[in-house]
C-alpha positions in Angstrom: -4.8 -38.0 18.2 -2.1 -37.1 15.4 0.1 -39.9 14.2 3.1 -37.7 13.6 4.7 -39.5 16.9 4.6 -42.9 15.0 6.6 -41.9 11.7 10.3 -40.6 11.4 10.0 -36.9 11.4 12.6 -36.8 8.4 10.2 -38.6 6.1 7.7 -35.6 6.2 7.8 -33.5 3.1 4.7 -31.3 3.4 3.2 -30.1 6.7 0.0 -28.1 6.4 -2.0 -25.4 8.8 -5.4 -23.7 8.3 -5.4 -20.1 10.0 -8.0 -17.3 10.5 -6.8 -13.9 10.9 -8.9 -10.8 11.8 -8.8 -7.9 9.8 -6.1 -5.4 10.6 -4.0 -7.9 12.5 -0.2 -8.3 11.6 2.0 -11.3 12.3 5.1 -9.2 12.8 8.5 -10.2 11.5 9.5 -13.9 11.3 10.6 -16.7 9.1 10.4 -20.5 8.5 13.2 -23.1 7.7 10.7 -24.6 5.4 9.3 -22.9 2.3 5.8 -21.9 2.5 2.9 -21.6 0.2 0.1 -19.5 1.8 -3.3 -19.6 0.0 -5.8 -16.8 0.9 -9.2 -18.4 0.5 -10.8 -15.2 1.8 -10.0 -11.4 2.6 -6.7 -10.0 1.3 -3.1 -10.7 2.8 -0.2 -8.1 2.5 3.0 -10.2 2.7 6.1 -7.7 3.3 9.8 -8.4 3.2 12.6 -6.2 3.7 13.1 -6.1 -0.2 9.3 -5.4 -1.1 5.6 -6.4 -0.6 3.2 -8.7 -2.3 -0.7 -8.3 -2.4 -2.7 -11.7 -2.1 -6.3 -11.4 -2.7 -8.4 -14.4 -2.1 -8.0 -17.2 -4.6 -4.2 -16.6 -5.0 -1.3 -17.5 -3.2 2.0 -16.3 -2.2 5.3 -18.5 -2.4 7.6 -17.8 0.2 11.2 -19.5 0.0 12.8 -20.7 3.3 14.6 -18.5 5.5 13.1 -15.2 4.2 12.0 -12.8 7.0 8.6 -11.5 6.4 5.3 -10.4 7.8 1.8 -10.7 7.1 -1.3 -7.9 7.3 -4.9 -9.2 7.1 -7.3 -6.8 5.5 -11.1 -8.1 5.9 -11.4 -11.4 7.7 -8.8 -13.6 6.3 -8.9 -17.6 5.9 -5.7 -18.9 4.9 -4.6 -22.5 4.2 -0.7 -22.9 4.3 1.8 -25.4 3.2 5.3 -26.0 4.3 7.9 -27.7 2.0 10.9 -29.6 3.1 13.6 -27.4 1.4 15.2 -30.3 -0.5 12.1 -31.0 -2.5 11.7 -27.7 -4.0 15.1 -27.0 -5.7 13.2 -26.1 -9.0 11.1 -23.7 -7.6 11.8 -19.9 -7.3 14.3 -18.8 -4.7 12.1 -15.4 -4.2 8.6 -14.5 -3.3 5.9 -14.7 -6.0 2.3 -14.4 -6.2 0.6 -16.8 -8.3 -3.3 -17.6 -9.1 -4.6 -20.9 -7.7 -6.3 -23.1 -10.5 -9.2 -25.4 -9.4 -6.7 -28.4 -9.4 -4.4 -26.9 -7.2 -6.8 -25.6 -4.8 -8.1 -29.2 -4.5 -4.4 -30.6 -4.0 -3.7 -27.9 -1.3 -7.3 -29.0 0.4 -6.2 -32.7 0.1 -2.9 -32.1 1.9 -4.7 -30.4 4.7 -7.0 -33.3 5.1 -3.9 -35.2 5.5 -2.2 -32.9 8.0 1.3 -34.0 6.6 2.8 -35.8 3.8 5.5 -38.4 4.0 7.7 -39.6 1.3 7.5 -43.2 2.2 3.8 -43.4 1.7 3.7 -43.9 -2.2 0.4 -42.0 -2.5 1.1 -39.1 -0.2 4.5 -38.9 -2.1 2.7 -38.5 -5.4 0.6 -36.3 -4.0 3.5 -34.0 -3.1 4.9 -34.3 -6.2 2.1 -33.2 -8.0 1.5 -30.2 -5.8 5.1 -29.2 -6.4 4.6 -29.5 -10.3 1.6 -27.4 -10.2 3.2 -24.6 -8.5 5.9 -24.6 -10.9 3.4 -24.5 -14.0 1.7 -21.4 -12.5 2.4 -18.1 -14.3 3.7 -15.4 -11.9 1.0 -12.4 -11.2 2.3 -9.2 -11.4 1.1 -8.5 -7.8 4.6 -7.4 -6.3 6.2 -4.0 -5.3 9.7 -4.1 -5.2 11.3 -1.4 -2.7 14.0 0.6 -2.9 16.9 0.2 -0.3 18.4 3.6 -0.3 17.2 5.1 2.5 16.4 8.6 0.6 14.4 6.8 -2.2 12.8 4.7 0.6 11.6 7.8 2.4 9.8 8.8 -1.1 8.5 5.4 -1.7 6.8 5.1 2.0 5.3 8.5 1.5 3.7 7.2 -1.8 2.5 4.1 -0.3 1.0 6.1 2.6 -1.2 8.2 0.2 -1.6 6.6 -3.0 -4.3 9.2 -4.1 -1.7 12.3 -4.0 -1.1 13.5 -7.4 1.8 15.6 -6.4 5.0 15.7 -8.7 8.2 13.8 -7.6 10.0 17.2 -6.6 7.3 17.6 -3.9 8.0 13.8 -2.8 11.6 14.6 -3.0 11.5 17.4 -0.6 13.1 16.2 2.7 14.2 13.0 1.5 17.9 14.2 1.2 18.3 14.0 -2.2 17.3 15.8 -5.4 14.5 14.8 -7.7 17.0 13.6 -10.2 18.8 11.5 -7.9 15.5 9.6 -6.6 14.6 9.1 -10.1 17.9 7.2 -10.7 17.8 5.4 -7.7 14.2 4.1 -8.3 15.3 2.8 -11.7 18.4 1.1 -10.1 17.0 -0.6 -7.2 13.3 -1.3 -8.4 13.7 -1.9 -12.2 10.9 0.7 -12.5 11.1 4.5 -13.3 9.6 6.7 -10.5 6.4 6.9 -12.5 5.8 3.2 -13.5 6.8 2.5 -9.7 4.0 4.8 -8.6 1.7 3.1 -10.9 2.4 0.0 -9.6 1.9 1.0 -6.1 -1.5 2.4 -7.1 -2.5 -0.7 -8.9 -1.5 -3.0 -5.6 -3.8 -0.6 -3.3 -6.5 -0.8 -5.8 -6.4 -4.6 -6.0 -6.7 -4.9 -2.3 -9.5 -2.3 -2.4 -11.3 -4.3 -5.2 -11.0 -7.6 -3.4 -12.7 -6.0 -0.3 -15.8 -5.3 -2.7 -15.6 -1.4 -3.4 -16.6 -0.2 -6.5 -14.5 0.6 -9.7 -15.4 4.1 -9.3 -14.6 4.3 -5.6 -11.3 2.5 -6.0 -10.4 4.8 -8.9 -10.6 8.1 -6.9 -8.9 6.3 -4.0 -5.6 5.6 -5.9 -5.4 9.0 -7.6 -7.1 8.9 -10.9 -9.2 11.8 -12.1 -11.7 9.2 -13.6 -12.8 5.7 -13.5 -12.0 5.4 -17.3 -8.3 6.4 -16.9 -8.1 3.9 -14.0 -9.7 0.9 -16.1 -7.4 1.8 -19.0 -4.3 1.6 -16.7 -5.7 -1.6 -15.4 -6.3 -3.3 -18.5 -2.7 -2.4 -19.8 -1.1 -4.2 -17.1 -3.2 -7.1 -15.9 -5.0 -7.8 -19.6 -8.7 -7.6 -18.2 -10.9 -4.8 -16.5 -11.0 -4.3 -12.6 -14.7 -5.4 -12.8 -14.0 -8.8 -14.5 -10.8 -9.2 -12.6 -12.8 -8.9 -9.2 -15.4 -11.3 -10.5 -13.6 -14.0 -12.0 -10.6 -14.4 -9.7 -8.2 -13.6 -12.3 -7.0 -17.4 -12.6 -6.1 -17.0 -16.2 -4.6 -13.4 -16.5 -2.8 -12.3 -19.7 0.1 -10.1 -18.2 1.4 -7.2 -20.3 4.8 -7.6 -18.0 6.4 -5.0 -20.4 4.1 -2.5 -19.6 3.8 -3.2 -15.7 
């Protein structure tokens, strides 16, 4: 039986949960009063918030600040480890979602916290473990696996169409038809609300879909055509310019030490 009843609830600084999700399952929108680290040990997670989405292949994790409404979709059979952090212990961590690689050390720390079930600050060893986990997360470099969504409903309609058909090669003017705005207005809205030109945003949407497919074991050739590239070589060139490695190496290595060409993403 858990010993949680024998301690002061206010002493708990980290809670943990292990969970499996069948492919295609969606949690629905929800939020937590504590911050959350969601680590995918197998399968692919897509975490969505009102402002964007984050693709989380295996061996990566997504950081979720407290109180942020989100839903989680599983692609493939997902196994995940989740740590929940009391809000007053993570003041120096990001206040927005981010995807991070999980180093071997961070992985072992997460598993050790899971073994305990929860960590309490009055236990010196557990308090140190919690502090080291937080320090490790703070030192992890953010992986460019996010897609900020425009808030304006006209641009959002265009964005949703692209996400629904990432292989489409039609120009912006075709996507803008029926959106309620001209192509020029849509272009301005994308730059203002996502930080990317329409072309760069579309490239990012294709990249995230490609990462999801690669993580599921699809070939580089198949993925390149599935996300709208004329040839595998063009897809590989784009992939390398953004992530600093080839799709094949990324899929096989887990991308735990990516060199990110952030100015190009």
